[in-house]
FIBA-560109 format. One record per residue (C-alpha): z, x, y negated. Coordinates in steps of 0.2 Angstrom, whole numbers, plus 5000, padded with zeros to 4 digits. Layout:
<nodes>
<node <Z,X,Y>>,
...
</nodes>
This chain:
<nodes>
<node <5587,5422,4565>>,
<node <5583,5403,4560>>,
<node <5569,5400,4547>>,
<node <5583,5390,4537>>,
<node <5593,5406,4536>>,
<node <5578,5417,4531>>,
<node <5577,5405,4517>>,
<node <5593,5405,4511>>,
<node <5596,5424,4511>>,
<node <5581,5426,4503>>,
<node <5587,5415,4488>>,
<node <5603,5422,4487>>,
<node <5594,5439,4486>>,
<node <5584,5435,4471>>,
<node <5599,5426,4464>>,
<node <5607,5443,4464>>,
<node <5594,5453,4458>>,
<node <5593,5443,4443>>,
<node <5610,5444,4440>>,
<node <5609,5461,4440>>,
<node <5595,5462,4427>>,
<node <5606,5450,4417>>,
<node <5592,5436,4415>>,
<node <5590,5416,4417>>,
<node <5580,5406,4429>>,
<node <5572,5403,4416>>,
<node <5568,5420,4410>>,
<node <5565,5426,4430>>,
<node <5552,5409,4431>>,
<node <5544,5414,4415>>,
<node <5540,5434,4419>>,
<node <5535,5428,4437>>,
<node <5526,5414,4429>>,
<node <5532,5401,4441>>,
<node <5539,5384,4436>>,
<node <5560,5386,4432>>,
<node <5561,5372,4445>>,
<node <5551,5382,4458>>,
<node <5565,5398,4456>>,
<node <5581,5385,4458>>,
<node <5575,5380,4473>>,
<node <5572,5396,4481>>,
<node <5588,5402,4476>>,
<node <5598,5387,4485>>,
<node <5587,5392,4499>>,
<node <5577,5374,4499>>,
<node <5560,5381,4498>>,
<node <5545,5389,4506>>,
<node <5538,5403,4498>>,
<node <5522,5407,4500>>,
<node <5518,5428,4501>>,
<node <5510,5426,4483>>,
<node <5524,5420,4475>>,
<node <5535,5433,4485>>,
<node <5525,5449,4477>>,
<node <5529,5438,4460>>,
<node <5548,5438,4460>>,
<node <5548,5457,4466>>,
<node <5539,5459,4452>>,
<node <5547,5451,4438>>,
<node <5565,5455,4447>>,
<node <5559,5474,4448>>,
<node <5563,5477,4466>>,
<node <5553,5481,4482>>,
<node <5548,5466,4490>>,
<node <5556,5469,4507>>,
<node <5574,5472,4497>>,
<node <5572,5454,4496>>,
<node <5576,5450,4514>>,
<node <5592,5452,4521>>,
<node <5596,5462,4539>>,
<node <5603,5454,4552>>,
<node <5606,5459,4570>>,
<node <5594,5452,4580>>,
<node <5578,5454,4565>>,
<node <5583,5473,4565>>,
<node <5582,5474,4582>>,
<node <5565,5466,4582>>,
<node <5559,5476,4570>>,
<node <5563,5492,4580>>,
<node <5555,5486,4594>>,
<node <5539,5495,4600>>,
<node <5535,5482,4611>>,
<node <5536,5468,4601>>,
<node <5522,5467,4589>>,
<node <5518,5453,4576>>,
<node <5502,5462,4569>>,
<node <5489,5473,4574>>,
<node <5482,5484,4561>>,
<node <5467,5494,4566>>,
<node <5463,5507,4551>>,
<node <5459,5526,4552>>,
<node <5461,5529,4533>>,
<node <5476,5537,4531>>,
<node <5478,5530,4515>>,
<node <5474,5512,4515>>,
<node <5486,5514,4530>>,
<node <5499,5519,4523>>,
<node <5498,5505,4510>>,
<node <5494,5491,4520>>,
<node <5512,5496,4530>>,
<node <5522,5497,4515>>,
<node <5516,5479,4510>>,
<node <5519,5471,4526>>,
<node <5536,5480,4532>>,
<node <5545,5464,4530>>,
<node <5535,5451,4533>>,
<node <5534,5455,4553>>,
<node <5545,5459,4566>>,
<node <5532,5474,4570>>,
<node <5516,5481,4564>>,
<node <5507,5491,4576>>,
<node <5495,5505,4567>>,
<node <5479,5510,4577>>,
<node <5467,5522,4572>>,
<node <5449,5518,4580>>,
<node <5440,5502,4590>>,
<node <5441,5510,4605>>,
<node <5461,5514,4604>>,
<node <5461,5494,4601>>,
<node <5453,5490,4616>>,
<node <5463,5497,4625>>,
<node <5480,5494,4616>>,
<node <5474,5475,4619>>,
<node <5466,5475,4639>>,
<node <5472,5489,4646>>,
<node <5490,5493,4642>>,
<node <5500,5507,4649>>,
<node <5513,5498,4662>>,
<node <5524,5514,4658>>,
<node <5524,5512,4640>>,
<node <5524,5494,4639>>,
<node <5530,5486,4650>>,
<node <5531,5468,4641>>,
<node <5519,5462,4628>>,
<node <5516,5445,4618>>,
<node <5500,5445,4611>>,
<node <5502,5449,4592>>,
<node <5501,5434,4578>>,
<node <5488,5443,4568>>,
<node <5475,5459,4570>>,
<node <5470,5468,4554>>,
<node <5453,5476,4556>>,
<node <5447,5489,4547>>,
<node <5425,5486,4547>>,
<node <5421,5504,4548>>,
<node <5427,5512,4560>>,
<node <5426,5530,4568>>,
<node <5416,5530,4587>>,
<node <5419,5511,4591>>,
<node <5414,5500,4575>>,
<node <5423,5484,4569>>,
<node <5411,5473,4572>>,
<node <5411,5478,4592>>,
<node <5431,5476,4590>>,
<node <5429,5459,4585>>,
<node <5415,5454,4596>>,
<node <5427,5459,4612>>,
<node <5442,5452,4602>>,
<node <5433,5434,4602>>,
<node <5425,5437,4621>>,
<node <5439,5437,4628>>,
<node <5451,5422,4636>>,
<node <5467,5434,4633>>,
<node <5463,5436,4614>>,
<node <5450,5426,4607>>,
<node <5464,5413,4600>>,
<node <5472,5428,4588>>,
<node <5467,5426,4571>>,
<node <5458,5441,4566>>,
<node <5457,5447,4548>>,
<node <5441,5461,4544>>,
<node <5446,5473,4529>>,
<node <5432,5481,4520>>,
<node <5428,5490,4503>>,
<node <5416,5477,4494>>,
<node <5417,5459,4492>>,
<node <5397,5462,4493>>,
<node <5399,5468,4510>>,
<node <5386,5461,4522>>,
<node <5395,5465,4537>>,
<node <5407,5451,4532>>,
<node <5394,5435,4535>>,
<node <5392,5444,4552>>,
<node <5411,5446,4557>>,
<node <5413,5427,4552>>,
<node <5399,5422,4563>>,
<node <5407,5434,4577>>,
<node <5424,5422,4575>>,
<node <5433,5433,4560>>,
<node <5445,5420,4552>>,
<node <5445,5429,4534>>,
<node <5441,5447,4524>>,
<node <5452,5456,4512>>,
<node <5444,5468,4501>>,
<node <5453,5483,4503>>,
<node <5468,5487,4497>>,
<node <5479,5477,4506>>,
<node <5494,5468,4497>>,
<node <5506,5453,4497>>,
<node <5495,5445,4485>>,
<node <5478,5448,4493>>,
<node <5487,5443,4512>>,
<node <5494,5428,4504>>,
<node <5477,5423,4498>>,
<node <5473,5421,4517>>,
<node <5488,5415,4524>>,
<node <5483,5397,4522>>,
<node <5465,5398,4531>>,
<node <5475,5406,4547>>,
<node <5489,5392,4546>>,
<node <5503,5404,4549>>,
<node <5520,5400,4544>>,
<node <5526,5404,4526>>,
<node <5532,5422,4533>>,
<node <5531,5430,4549>>,
<node <5549,5436,4553>>,
<node <5554,5428,4569>>,
<node <5564,5432,4585>>,
<node <5556,5440,4597>>,
<node <5550,5430,4611>>,
<node <5548,5431,4630>>,
<node <5528,5428,4630>>,
<node <5520,5441,4638>>,
<node <5501,5449,4634>>,
<node <5494,5445,4652>>,
<node <5486,5463,4660>>,
<node <5475,5468,4672>>,
</nodes>
């Protein structure tokens, strides 16, 4: 799916949802706290929409954010492909993992959940060729700092020390903005941090720091992650 197609599809979904509510563009703009011209541009498919504004529009339209993104065969197959990972989420807390997956389900081809640090390292550097015959590097790693066994800081250190993964942005997840490990994670190479829970607004705040595209919806590529 080309980016212009995504924008047009998103705009059409916003327009259809707005009409279902029976509200004008002005009313939608007021509810979402954004400018009416911005809403008009979105509905025309002429605006790159930030994650924060996607969240605002979904809330104003009273629909799940995921419903505003159209499916096509290519995108659907990309989401189903277990080896096409855009985001790795390393989180041991079941509730936090579920909330994060819900927030991310429409902005990436696939989000792979890993429950502990050892499994994260194994997944990145020692994949099973039978299960993962071809794998491209993830675009983003969301890494909980407090993991059982191998801790988040050690996972981060290994990611940034290995040439195969050093360039992958890592966002550390923490329960408190006062966590002293936040500064240490920055020194180890983390790009940003998010105080849990992770949602579109919190992710939207760090996306500019990561220099990612306006959305992570992309067709599969043929780039495979190197293996030993």
